N, CA, C and O atoms as a Maestro MAE file, in Angstrom:
{
 s_m_m2io_version
 :::
 2.0.0
}

f_m_ct {
 s_m_title
 :::
 protein
 m_atom[296] {
  # First column is atom index #
  i_m_mmod_type
  r_m_x_coord
  r_m_y_coord
  r_m_z_coord
  i_m_residue_number
  s_m_chain_name
  s_m_pdb_residue_name
  s_m_pdb_atom_name
  i_m_atomic_number
  :::
  1 25 18.409 -1.063 -36.514 1 A "UNK " " N  " 7
  2 3 17.508 -0.391 -35.983 1 A "UNK " " CA " 6
  3 2 17.941 1.087 -35.306 1 A "UNK " " C  " 6
  4 15 18.896 1.031 -34.532 1 A "UNK " " O  " 8
  5 25 17.472 2.092 -35.475 2 A "UNK " " N  " 7
  6 3 17.562 3.313 -35.044 2 A "UNK " " CA " 6
  7 2 16.279 3.857 -34.109 2 A "UNK " " C  " 6
  8 15 15.095 3.965 -34.427 2 A "UNK " " O  " 8
  9 25 16.815 4.100 -33.092 3 A "UNK " " N  " 7
  10 3 15.758 4.245 -31.669 3 A "UNK " " CA " 6
  11 2 15.929 6.011 -31.596 3 A "UNK " " C  " 6
  12 15 16.894 6.598 -31.106 3 A "UNK " " O  " 8
  13 25 15.117 6.436 -32.017 4 A "UNK " " N  " 7
  14 3 14.869 8.241 -32.065 4 A "UNK " " CA " 6
  15 2 13.388 8.674 -30.932 4 A "UNK " " C  " 6
  16 15 12.198 8.591 -31.238 4 A "UNK " " O  " 8
  17 25 13.904 9.072 -29.780 5 A "UNK " " N  " 7
  18 3 13.033 9.536 -28.932 5 A "UNK " " CA " 6
  19 2 13.006 10.936 -29.064 5 A "UNK " " C  " 6
  20 15 13.995 11.611 -28.778 5 A "UNK " " O  " 8
  21 25 11.811 11.498 -29.529 6 A "UNK " " N  " 7
  22 3 11.665 12.587 -30.593 6 A "UNK " " CA " 6
  23 2 10.514 13.411 -29.478 6 A "UNK " " C  " 6
  24 15 9.801 12.678 -28.793 6 A "UNK " " O  " 8
  25 25 10.384 14.819 -29.346 7 A "UNK " " N  " 7
  26 3 9.630 15.158 -28.376 7 A "UNK " " CA " 6
  27 2 8.548 15.218 -28.688 7 A "UNK " " C  " 6
  28 15 7.813 15.622 -27.787 7 A "UNK " " O  " 8
  29 25 7.856 14.885 -30.025 8 A "UNK " " N  " 7
  30 3 6.460 14.588 -30.391 8 A "UNK " " CA " 6
  31 2 5.819 13.575 -30.480 8 A "UNK " " C  " 6
  32 15 4.685 13.369 -30.914 8 A "UNK " " O  " 8
  33 25 7.080 12.486 -29.767 9 A "UNK " " N  " 7
  34 3 6.541 10.634 -29.579 9 A "UNK " " CA " 6
  35 2 5.462 11.037 -29.004 9 A "UNK " " C  " 6
  36 15 4.485 10.805 -29.717 9 A "UNK " " O  " 8
  37 25 5.126 11.695 -27.722 10 A "UNK " " N  " 7
  38 3 4.200 11.282 -26.950 10 A "UNK " " CA " 6
  39 2 2.742 11.234 -27.974 10 A "UNK " " C  " 6
  40 15 1.878 10.370 -28.119 10 A "UNK " " O  " 8
  41 25 2.919 12.445 -28.513 11 A "UNK " " N  " 7
  42 3 1.342 12.812 -29.246 11 A "UNK " " CA " 6
  43 2 0.976 11.382 -30.055 11 A "UNK " " C  " 6
  44 15 0.035 10.635 -29.790 11 A "UNK " " O  " 8
  45 25 1.750 11.248 -30.873 12 A "UNK " " N  " 7
  46 3 1.951 10.365 -32.059 12 A "UNK " " CA " 6
  47 2 1.716 8.968 -31.667 12 A "UNK " " C  " 6
  48 15 1.069 8.108 -32.265 12 A "UNK " " O  " 8
  49 25 2.487 8.881 -30.327 13 A "UNK " " N  " 7
  50 3 2.180 6.941 -29.928 13 A "UNK " " CA " 6
  51 2 0.428 7.439 -29.752 13 A "UNK " " C  " 6
  52 15 -0.297 7.098 -30.687 13 A "UNK " " O  " 8
  53 25 -0.348 8.368 -28.369 14 A "UNK " " N  " 7
  54 3 -1.522 8.309 -28.491 14 A "UNK " " CA " 6
  55 2 -2.075 8.432 -29.431 14 A "UNK " " C  " 6
  56 15 -3.174 7.886 -29.528 14 A "UNK " " O  " 8
  57 25 -1.565 9.176 -30.479 15 A "UNK " " N  " 7
  58 3 -2.740 9.474 -31.367 15 A "UNK " " CA " 6
  59 2 -2.840 8.078 -32.673 15 A "UNK " " C  " 6
  60 15 -3.684 7.976 -33.563 15 A "UNK " " O  " 8
  61 25 -1.679 7.153 -32.376 16 A "UNK " " N  " 7
  62 3 -1.909 6.123 -33.277 16 A "UNK " " CA " 6
  63 2 -2.663 5.287 -32.128 16 A "UNK " " C  " 6
  64 15 -3.665 4.811 -32.661 16 A "UNK " " O  " 8
  65 25 -2.592 4.832 -30.506 17 A "UNK " " N  " 7
  66 3 -3.132 4.038 -30.446 17 A "UNK " " CA " 6
  67 2 -4.721 4.605 -29.735 17 A "UNK " " C  " 6
  68 15 -5.533 3.992 -29.043 17 A "UNK " " O  " 8
  69 25 -4.721 5.697 -30.131 18 A "UNK " " N  " 7
  70 3 -6.163 6.127 -29.973 18 A "UNK " " CA " 6
  71 2 -6.503 6.371 -28.457 18 A "UNK " " C  " 6
  72 15 -7.647 6.329 -28.004 18 A "UNK " " O  " 8
  73 25 -5.088 6.696 -27.552 19 A "UNK " " N  " 7
  74 3 -5.942 6.926 -26.541 19 A "UNK " " CA " 6
  75 2 -6.393 8.524 -25.302 19 A "UNK " " C  " 6
  76 15 -6.084 9.707 -25.446 19 A "UNK " " O  " 8
  77 25 -7.101 7.926 -24.317 20 A "UNK " " N  " 7
  78 3 -8.014 9.078 -23.984 20 A "UNK " " CA " 6
  79 2 -6.974 9.375 -23.220 20 A "UNK " " C  " 6
  80 15 -6.010 8.705 -22.849 20 A "UNK " " O  " 8
  81 25 -7.376 10.731 -22.991 21 A "UNK " " N  " 7
  82 3 -6.205 11.865 -22.061 21 A "UNK " " CA " 6
  83 2 -5.281 11.058 -20.826 21 A "UNK " " C  " 6
  84 15 -4.060 10.987 -20.694 21 A "UNK " " O  " 8
  85 25 -6.155 10.610 -20.170 22 A "UNK " " N  " 7
  86 3 -5.930 9.660 -18.913 22 A "UNK " " CA " 6
  87 2 -5.162 8.288 -18.944 22 A "UNK " " C  " 6
  88 15 -4.667 7.563 -18.080 22 A "UNK " " O  " 8
  89 25 -5.296 8.240 -20.545 23 A "UNK " " N  " 7
  90 3 -4.534 6.643 -20.761 23 A "UNK " " CA " 6
  91 2 -2.571 6.881 -21.200 23 A "UNK " " C  " 6
  92 15 -1.739 6.017 -21.475 23 A "UNK " " O  " 8
  93 25 -2.398 8.601 -21.082 24 A "UNK " " N  " 7
  94 3 -1.288 8.856 -22.014 24 A "UNK " " CA " 6
  95 2 -0.472 9.510 -20.396 24 A "UNK " " C  " 6
  96 15 -0.029 10.657 -20.332 24 A "UNK " " O  " 8
  97 25 -0.437 8.906 -19.676 25 A "UNK " " N  " 7
  98 3 0.306 9.131 -18.167 25 A "UNK " " CA " 6
  99 2 1.542 7.977 -18.517 25 A "UNK " " C  " 6
  100 15 2.693 8.389 -18.379 25 A "UNK " " O  " 8
  101 25 1.381 6.770 -18.894 26 A "UNK " " N  " 7
  102 3 2.126 5.829 -19.043 26 A "UNK " " CA " 6
  103 2 3.295 6.203 -20.086 26 A "UNK " " C  " 6
  104 15 4.477 6.083 -19.763 26 A "UNK " " O  " 8
  105 25 3.068 6.465 -20.807 27 A "UNK " " N  " 7
  106 3 3.275 6.996 -22.579 27 A "UNK " " CA " 6
  107 2 4.377 7.761 -21.587 27 A "UNK " " C  " 6
  108 15 5.298 7.082 -21.134 27 A "UNK " " O  " 8
  109 25 4.300 8.889 -21.321 28 A "UNK " " N  " 7
  110 3 5.533 10.054 -20.724 28 A "UNK " " CA " 6
  111 2 6.170 9.321 -19.925 28 A "UNK " " C  " 6
  112 15 7.382 9.457 -20.092 28 A "UNK " " O  " 8
  113 25 5.758 8.204 -18.686 29 A "UNK " " N  " 7
  114 3 6.534 7.859 -18.561 29 A "UNK " " CA " 6
  115 2 7.854 6.996 -18.867 29 A "UNK " " C  " 6
  116 15 8.931 6.992 -18.270 29 A "UNK " " O  " 8
  117 25 7.428 6.268 -19.985 30 A "UNK " " N  " 7
  118 3 8.379 5.382 -20.896 30 A "UNK " " CA " 6
  119 2 9.030 5.681 -21.565 30 A "UNK " " C  " 6
  120 15 9.660 4.792 -22.138 30 A "UNK " " O  " 8
  121 25 9.311 7.138 -21.937 31 A "UNK " " N  " 7
  122 3 10.020 8.056 -22.686 31 A "UNK " " CA " 6
  123 2 10.694 8.810 -21.997 31 A "UNK " " C  " 6
  124 15 11.653 9.368 -22.530 31 A "UNK " " O  " 8
  125 25 10.431 9.020 -20.787 32 A "UNK " " N  " 7
  126 3 11.443 9.765 -19.845 32 A "UNK " " CA " 6
  127 2 12.321 8.315 -19.839 32 A "UNK " " C  " 6
  128 15 13.499 8.411 -20.184 32 A "UNK " " O  " 8
  129 25 11.903 7.223 -19.536 33 A "UNK " " N  " 7
  130 3 12.942 5.860 -18.679 33 A "UNK " " CA " 6
  131 2 13.668 6.053 -20.097 33 A "UNK " " C  " 6
  132 15 14.828 6.424 -19.915 33 A "UNK " " O  " 8
  133 25 13.375 5.930 -21.314 34 A "UNK " " N  " 7
  134 3 14.014 5.622 -22.870 34 A "UNK " " CA " 6
  135 2 15.187 6.381 -22.639 34 A "UNK " " C  " 6
  136 15 16.346 6.082 -22.930 34 A "UNK " " O  " 8
  137 25 14.672 7.584 -21.981 35 A "UNK " " N  " 7
  138 3 15.898 8.944 -22.403 35 A "UNK " " CA " 6
  139 2 16.851 8.943 -21.429 35 A "UNK " " C  " 6
  140 15 17.765 9.765 -21.496 35 A "UNK " " O  " 8
  141 25 16.801 8.274 -20.667 36 A "UNK " " N  " 7
  142 3 17.598 8.637 -19.474 36 A "UNK " " CA " 6
  143 2 18.457 7.170 -19.544 36 A "UNK " " C  " 6
  144 15 19.432 7.322 -18.809 36 A "UNK " " O  " 8
  145 25 18.475 5.798 -20.148 37 A "UNK " " N  " 7
  146 3 18.956 4.918 -20.599 37 A "UNK " " CA " 6
  147 2 19.822 4.948 -21.562 37 A "UNK " " C  " 6
  148 15 20.846 4.265 -21.572 37 A "UNK " " O  " 8
  149 25 19.361 6.024 -22.761 38 A "UNK " " N  " 7
  150 3 20.706 6.231 -24.139 38 A "UNK " " CA " 6
  151 2 19.968 5.202 -24.743 38 A "UNK " " C  " 6
  152 15 19.127 4.397 -24.344 38 A "UNK " " O  " 8
  153 25 20.594 5.485 -25.979 39 A "UNK " " N  " 7
  154 3 20.462 4.243 -26.796 39 A "UNK " " CA " 6
  155 2 20.825 3.205 -26.961 39 A "UNK " " C  " 6
  156 15 20.133 2.242 -27.291 39 A "UNK " " O  " 8
  157 25 22.398 3.234 -26.685 40 A "UNK " " N  " 7
  158 3 23.016 1.949 -26.475 40 A "UNK " " CA " 6
  159 2 22.626 0.883 -25.498 40 A "UNK " " C  " 6
  160 15 22.364 -0.286 -25.783 40 A "UNK " " O  " 8
  161 25 22.620 1.505 -24.156 41 A "UNK " " N  " 7
  162 3 21.670 0.783 -23.299 41 A "UNK " " CA " 6
  163 2 20.664 0.238 -23.246 41 A "UNK " " C  " 6
  164 15 20.452 -0.739 -22.527 41 A "UNK " " O  " 8
  165 25 19.477 1.010 -24.344 42 A "UNK " " N  " 7
  166 3 18.074 0.737 -24.332 42 A "UNK " " CA " 6
  167 2 18.284 -0.864 -25.568 42 A "UNK " " C  " 6
  168 15 17.629 -1.840 -25.202 42 A "UNK " " O  " 8
  169 25 18.839 -0.987 -26.432 43 A "UNK " " N  " 7
  170 3 18.952 -1.454 -27.462 43 A "UNK " " CA " 6
  171 2 19.453 -2.956 -26.538 43 A "UNK " " C  " 6
  172 15 18.944 -4.010 -26.918 43 A "UNK " " O  " 8
  173 25 20.327 -2.994 -25.489 44 A "UNK " " N  " 7
  174 3 21.110 -3.983 -25.233 44 A "UNK " " CA " 6
  175 2 20.114 -4.631 -24.211 44 A "UNK " " C  " 6
  176 15 20.137 -5.810 -23.855 44 A "UNK " " O  " 8
  177 25 19.253 -3.683 -23.807 45 A "UNK " " N  " 7
  178 3 18.198 -4.088 -22.841 45 A "UNK " " CA " 6
  179 2 16.995 -4.534 -23.647 45 A "UNK " " C  " 6
  180 15 16.288 -5.240 -22.928 45 A "UNK " " O  " 8
  181 25 16.553 -4.411 -24.713 46 A "UNK " " N  " 7
  182 3 15.768 -5.011 -25.417 46 A "UNK " " CA " 6
  183 2 16.343 -5.973 -26.147 46 A "UNK " " C  " 6
  184 15 15.527 -6.836 -26.473 46 A "UNK " " O  " 8
  185 25 17.532 -6.177 -26.564 47 A "UNK " " N  " 7
  186 3 18.261 -7.800 -27.160 47 A "UNK " " CA " 6
  187 2 17.940 -8.619 -26.246 47 A "UNK " " C  " 6
  188 15 17.272 -9.625 -26.484 47 A "UNK " " O  " 8
  189 25 18.476 -8.222 -24.786 48 A "UNK " " N  " 7
  190 3 18.785 -9.691 -23.545 48 A "UNK " " CA " 6
  191 2 16.860 -10.031 -24.204 48 A "UNK " " C  " 6
  192 15 16.528 -10.901 -25.010 48 A "UNK " " O  " 8
  193 25 15.918 -8.980 -23.489 49 A "UNK " " N  " 7
  194 3 14.721 -9.428 -23.320 49 A "UNK " " CA " 6
  195 2 14.350 -9.781 -24.343 49 A "UNK " " C  " 6
  196 15 13.454 -10.493 -23.889 49 A "UNK " " O  " 8
  197 25 14.204 -9.983 -26.076 50 A "UNK " " N  " 7
  198 3 14.574 -10.592 -26.613 50 A "UNK " " CA " 6
  199 2 14.417 -12.353 -27.125 50 A "UNK " " C  " 6
  200 15 13.731 -13.190 -27.712 50 A "UNK " " O  " 8
  201 25 15.910 -12.017 -26.207 51 A "UNK " " N  " 7
  202 3 17.022 -13.584 -25.778 51 A "UNK " " CA " 6
  203 2 16.066 -14.242 -24.075 51 A "UNK " " C  " 6
  204 15 16.217 -15.379 -23.628 51 A "UNK " " O  " 8
  205 25 15.444 -13.499 -23.643 52 A "UNK " " N  " 7
  206 3 15.266 -13.802 -22.505 52 A "UNK " " CA " 6
  207 2 13.706 -14.613 -22.995 52 A "UNK " " C  " 6
  208 15 13.445 -15.741 -22.578 52 A "UNK " " O  " 8
  209 25 12.671 -13.777 -24.010 53 A "UNK " " N  " 7
  210 3 11.774 -14.107 -24.314 53 A "UNK " " CA " 6
  211 2 11.749 -15.743 -24.949 53 A "UNK " " C  " 6
  212 15 11.012 -16.684 -24.655 53 A "UNK " " O  " 8
  213 25 12.809 -15.649 -25.878 54 A "UNK " " N  " 7
  214 3 13.024 -16.956 -26.728 54 A "UNK " " CA " 6
  215 2 13.412 -18.036 -25.469 54 A "UNK " " C  " 6
  216 15 12.910 -19.126 -25.741 54 A "UNK " " O  " 8
  217 25 13.986 -18.065 -24.464 55 A "UNK " " N  " 7
  218 3 14.062 -18.792 -23.493 55 A "UNK " " CA " 6
  219 2 13.230 -19.487 -22.709 55 A "UNK " " C  " 6
  220 15 13.496 -20.591 -22.236 55 A "UNK " " O  " 8
  221 25 11.940 -18.719 -22.501 56 A "UNK " " N  " 7
  222 3 10.865 -19.442 -21.944 56 A "UNK " " CA " 6
  223 2 10.627 -19.776 -23.497 56 A "UNK " " C  " 6
  224 15 11.458 -20.429 -24.128 56 A "UNK " " O  " 8
  225 25 10.075 -19.549 -23.768 57 A "UNK " " N  " 7
  226 3 9.494 -20.261 -25.235 57 A "UNK " " CA " 6
  227 2 10.078 -21.660 -25.283 57 A "UNK " " C  " 6
  228 15 9.345 -22.600 -25.592 57 A "UNK " " O  " 8
  229 25 11.632 -21.887 -24.932 58 A "UNK " " N  " 7
  230 3 12.104 -22.863 -25.369 58 A "UNK " " CA " 6
  231 2 11.902 -23.804 -23.765 58 A "UNK " " C  " 6
  232 15 12.452 -24.895 -23.619 58 A "UNK " " O  " 8
  233 25 11.182 -23.271 -22.852 59 A "UNK " " N  " 7
  234 3 11.325 -23.853 -21.404 59 A "UNK " " CA " 6
  235 2 12.476 -24.072 -20.445 59 A "UNK " " C  " 6
  236 15 12.487 -24.796 -19.449 59 A "UNK " " O  " 8
  237 25 13.770 -23.054 -21.097 60 A "UNK " " N  " 7
  238 3 14.943 -22.944 -20.445 60 A "UNK " " CA " 6
  239 2 15.051 -22.481 -18.852 60 A "UNK " " C  " 6
  240 15 14.655 -21.366 -18.512 60 A "UNK " " O  " 8
  241 25 15.419 -23.091 -18.236 61 A "UNK " " N  " 7
  242 3 15.210 -23.072 -16.839 61 A "UNK " " CA " 6
  243 2 16.189 -21.562 -16.412 61 A "UNK " " C  " 6
  244 15 15.755 -20.837 -15.517 61 A "UNK " " O  " 8
  245 25 17.585 -21.178 -17.180 62 A "UNK " " N  " 7
  246 3 17.589 -20.213 -16.817 62 A "UNK " " CA " 6
  247 2 17.623 -18.684 -17.680 62 A "UNK " " C  " 6
  248 15 18.345 -17.826 -18.188 62 A "UNK " " O  " 8
  249 25 16.034 -19.175 -17.350 63 A "UNK " " N  " 7
  250 3 15.261 -17.519 -18.231 63 A "UNK " " CA " 6
  251 2 15.154 -16.662 -17.260 63 A "UNK " " C  " 6
  252 15 15.393 -15.454 -17.240 63 A "UNK " " O  " 8
  253 25 14.652 -17.610 -16.184 64 A "UNK " " N  " 7
  254 3 14.294 -16.499 -14.888 64 A "UNK " " CA " 6
  255 2 15.695 -15.880 -14.299 64 A "UNK " " C  " 6
  256 15 15.959 -14.679 -14.243 64 A "UNK " " O  " 8
  257 25 16.549 -16.979 -13.865 65 A "UNK " " N  " 7
  258 3 17.668 -16.177 -13.757 65 A "UNK " " CA " 6
  259 2 18.352 -14.802 -14.670 65 A "UNK " " C  " 6
  260 15 18.567 -13.721 -14.120 65 A "UNK " " O  " 8
  261 25 18.649 -15.069 -16.179 66 A "UNK " " N  " 7
  262 3 18.975 -14.288 -16.523 66 A "UNK " " CA " 6
  263 2 17.794 -13.036 -16.605 66 A "UNK " " C  " 6
  264 15 18.341 -11.980 -16.922 66 A "UNK " " O  " 8
  265 25 16.361 -12.896 -16.407 67 A "UNK " " N  " 7
  266 3 15.683 -11.915 -16.196 67 A "UNK " " CA " 6
  267 2 16.402 -10.933 -14.943 67 A "UNK " " C  " 6
  268 15 16.611 -9.720 -14.951 67 A "UNK " " O  " 8
  269 25 16.744 -12.156 -13.672 68 A "UNK " " N  " 7
  270 3 16.461 -11.289 -12.731 68 A "UNK " " CA " 6
  271 2 18.096 -10.360 -12.806 68 A "UNK " " C  " 6
  272 15 18.355 -9.431 -12.041 68 A "UNK " " O  " 8
  273 25 18.902 -10.794 -13.730 69 A "UNK " " N  " 7
  274 3 20.486 -10.335 -13.677 69 A "UNK " " CA " 6
  275 2 19.893 -9.130 -14.089 69 A "UNK " " C  " 6
  276 15 19.830 -8.104 -13.412 69 A "UNK " " O  " 8
  277 25 19.474 -9.291 -15.193 70 A "UNK " " N  " 7
  278 3 18.980 -8.231 -16.807 70 A "UNK " " CA " 6
  279 2 18.492 -6.825 -15.236 70 A "UNK " " C  " 6
  280 15 19.160 -5.858 -14.872 70 A "UNK " " O  " 8
  281 25 17.021 -7.364 -14.656 71 A "UNK " " N  " 7
  282 3 16.469 -6.415 -13.646 71 A "UNK " " CA " 6
  283 2 17.544 -5.631 -12.811 71 A "UNK " " C  " 6
  284 15 17.371 -4.415 -12.729 71 A "UNK " " O  " 8
  285 25 18.397 -6.062 -12.317 72 A "UNK " " N  " 7
  286 3 19.707 -5.444 -11.236 72 A "UNK " " CA " 6
  287 2 20.762 -4.785 -12.397 72 A "UNK " " C  " 6
  288 15 21.264 -3.716 -12.050 72 A "UNK " " O  " 8
  289 25 20.975 -5.064 -13.120 73 A "UNK " " N  " 7
  290 3 21.639 -4.238 -14.349 73 A "UNK " " CA " 6
  291 2 21.189 -2.525 -15.077 73 A "UNK " " C  " 6
  292 15 21.784 -1.644 -15.698 73 A "UNK " " O  " 8
  293 25 19.746 -2.767 -14.527 74 A "UNK " " N  " 7
  294 3 19.130 -1.826 -15.127 74 A "UNK " " CA " 6
  295 2 18.887 -0.864 -13.732 74 A "UNK " " C  " 6
  296 15 18.298 0.213 -13.819 74 A "UNK " " O  " 8
  :::
 }
 m_bond[295] {
  # First column is bond index #
  i_m_from
  i_m_to
  i_m_order
  :::
  1 1 2 1
  2 2 3 1
  3 3 4 2
  4 3 5 1
  5 5 6 1
  6 6 7 1
  7 7 8 2
  8 7 9 1
  9 9 10 1
  10 10 11 1
  11 11 12 2
  12 11 13 1
  13 13 14 1
  14 14 15 1
  15 15 16 2
  16 15 17 1
  17 17 18 1
  18 18 19 1
  19 19 20 2
  20 19 21 1
  21 21 22 1
  22 22 23 1
  23 23 24 2
  24 23 25 1
  25 25 26 1
  26 26 27 1
  27 27 28 2
  28 27 29 1
  29 29 30 1
  30 30 31 1
  31 31 32 2
  32 31 33 1
  33 33 34 1
  34 34 35 1
  35 35 36 2
  36 35 37 1
  37 37 38 1
  38 38 39 1
  39 39 40 2
  40 39 41 1
  41 41 42 1
  42 42 43 1
  43 43 44 2
  44 43 45 1
  45 45 46 1
  46 46 47 1
  47 47 48 2
  48 47 49 1
  49 49 50 1
  50 50 51 1
  51 51 52 2
  52 51 53 1
  53 53 54 1
  54 54 55 1
  55 55 56 2
  56 55 57 1
  57 57 58 1
  58 58 59 1
  59 59 60 2
  60 59 61 1
  61 61 62 1
  62 62 63 1
  63 63 64 2
  64 63 65 1
  65 65 66 1
  66 66 67 1
  67 67 68 2
  68 67 69 1
  69 69 70 1
  70 70 71 1
  71 71 72 2
  72 71 73 1
  73 73 74 1
  74 74 75 1
  75 75 76 2
  76 75 77 1
  77 77 78 1
  78 78 79 1
  79 79 80 2
  80 79 81 1
  81 81 82 1
  82 82 83 1
  83 83 84 2
  84 83 85 1
  85 85 86 1
  86 86 87 1
  87 87 88 2
  88 87 89 1
  89 89 90 1
  90 90 91 1
  91 91 92 2
  92 91 93 1
  93 93 94 1
  94 94 95 1
  95 95 96 2
  96 95 97 1
  97 97 98 1
  98 98 99 1
  99 99 100 2
  100 99 101 1
  101 101 102 1
  102 102 103 1
  103 103 104 2
  104 103 105 1
  105 105 106 1
  106 106 107 1
  107 107 108 2
  108 107 109 1
  109 109 110 1
  110 110 111 1
  111 111 112 2
  112 111 113 1
  113 113 114 1
  114 114 115 1
  115 115 116 2
  116 115 117 1
  117 117 118 1
  118 118 119 1
  119 119 120 2
  120 119 121 1
  121 121 122 1
  122 122 123 1
  123 123 124 2
  124 123 125 1
  125 125 126 1
  126 126 127 1
  127 127 128 2
  128 127 129 1
  129 129 130 1
  130 130 131 1
  131 131 132 2
  132 131 133 1
  133 133 134 1
  134 134 135 1
  135 135 136 2
  136 135 137 1
  137 137 138 1
  138 138 139 1
  139 139 140 2
  140 139 141 1
  141 141 142 1
  142 142 143 1
  143 143 144 2
  144 143 145 1
  145 145 146 1
  146 146 147 1
  147 147 148 2
  148 147 149 1
  149 149 150 1
  150 150 151 1
  151 151 152 2
  152 151 153 1
  153 153 154 1
  154 154 155 1
  155 155 156 2
  156 155 157 1
  157 157 158 1
  158 158 159 1
  159 159 160 2
  160 159 161 1
  161 161 162 1
  162 162 163 1
  163 163 164 2
  164 163 165 1
  165 165 166 1
  166 166 167 1
  167 167 168 2
  168 167 169 1
  169 169 170 1
  170 170 171 1
  171 171 172 2
  172 171 173 1
  173 173 174 1
  174 174 175 1
  175 175 176 2
  176 175 177 1
  177 177 178 1
  178 178 179 1
  179 179 180 2
  180 179 181 1
  181 181 182 1
  182 182 183 1
  183 183 184 2
  184 183 185 1
  185 185 186 1
  186 186 187 1
  187 187 188 2
  188 187 189 1
  189 189 190 1
  190 190 191 1
  191 191 192 2
  192 191 193 1
  193 193 194 1
  194 194 195 1
  195 195 196 2
  196 195 197 1
  197 197 198 1
  198 198 199 1
  199 199 200 2
  200 199 201 1
  201 201 202 1
  202 202 203 1
  203 203 204 2
  204 203 205 1
  205 205 206 1
  206 206 207 1
  207 207 208 2
  208 207 209 1
  209 209 210 1
  210 210 211 1
  211 211 212 2
  212 211 213 1
  213 213 214 1
  214 214 215 1
  215 215 216 2
  216 215 217 1
  217 217 218 1
  218 218 219 1
  219 219 220 2
  220 219 221 1
  221 221 222 1
  222 222 223 1
  223 223 224 2
  224 223 225 1
  225 225 226 1
  226 226 227 1
  227 227 228 2
  228 227 229 1
  229 229 230 1
  230 230 231 1
  231 231 232 2
  232 231 233 1
  233 233 234 1
  234 234 235 1
  235 235 236 2
  236 235 237 1
  237 237 238 1
  238 238 239 1
  239 239 240 2
  240 239 241 1
  241 241 242 1
  242 242 243 1
  243 243 244 2
  244 243 245 1
  245 245 246 1
  246 246 247 1
  247 247 248 2
  248 247 249 1
  249 249 250 1
  250 250 251 1
  251 251 252 2
  252 251 253 1
  253 253 254 1
  254 254 255 1
  255 255 256 2
  256 255 257 1
  257 257 258 1
  258 258 259 1
  259 259 260 2
  260 259 261 1
  261 261 262 1
  262 262 263 1
  263 263 264 2
  264 263 265 1
  265 265 266 1
  266 266 267 1
  267 267 268 2
  268 267 269 1
  269 269 270 1
  270 270 271 1
  271 271 272 2
  272 271 273 1
  273 273 274 1
  274 274 275 1
  275 275 276 2
  276 275 277 1
  277 277 278 1
  278 278 279 1
  279 279 280 2
  280 279 281 1
  281 281 282 1
  282 282 283 1
  283 283 284 2
  284 283 285 1
  285 285 286 1
  286 286 287 1
  287 287 288 2
  288 287 289 1
  289 289 290 1
  290 290 291 1
  291 291 292 2
  292 291 293 1
  293 293 294 1
  294 294 295 1
  295 295 296 2
  :::
 }
}
């Protein structure tokens, strides 16, 4: 999976989701954050979140601990 953050991504997301003008500010915020992290770190964060999600679904008690650690790393 390749993560590409293009300049026109904000407009594309807004059009696809049919967002109003006042709803697009979060898209801008999240795109800026994604650009800050870079592709490798963003992939790592997404993989960790997927694994934590599976842990929650299975009732693993370590899920909260792992989520807190991820937040500290970010």
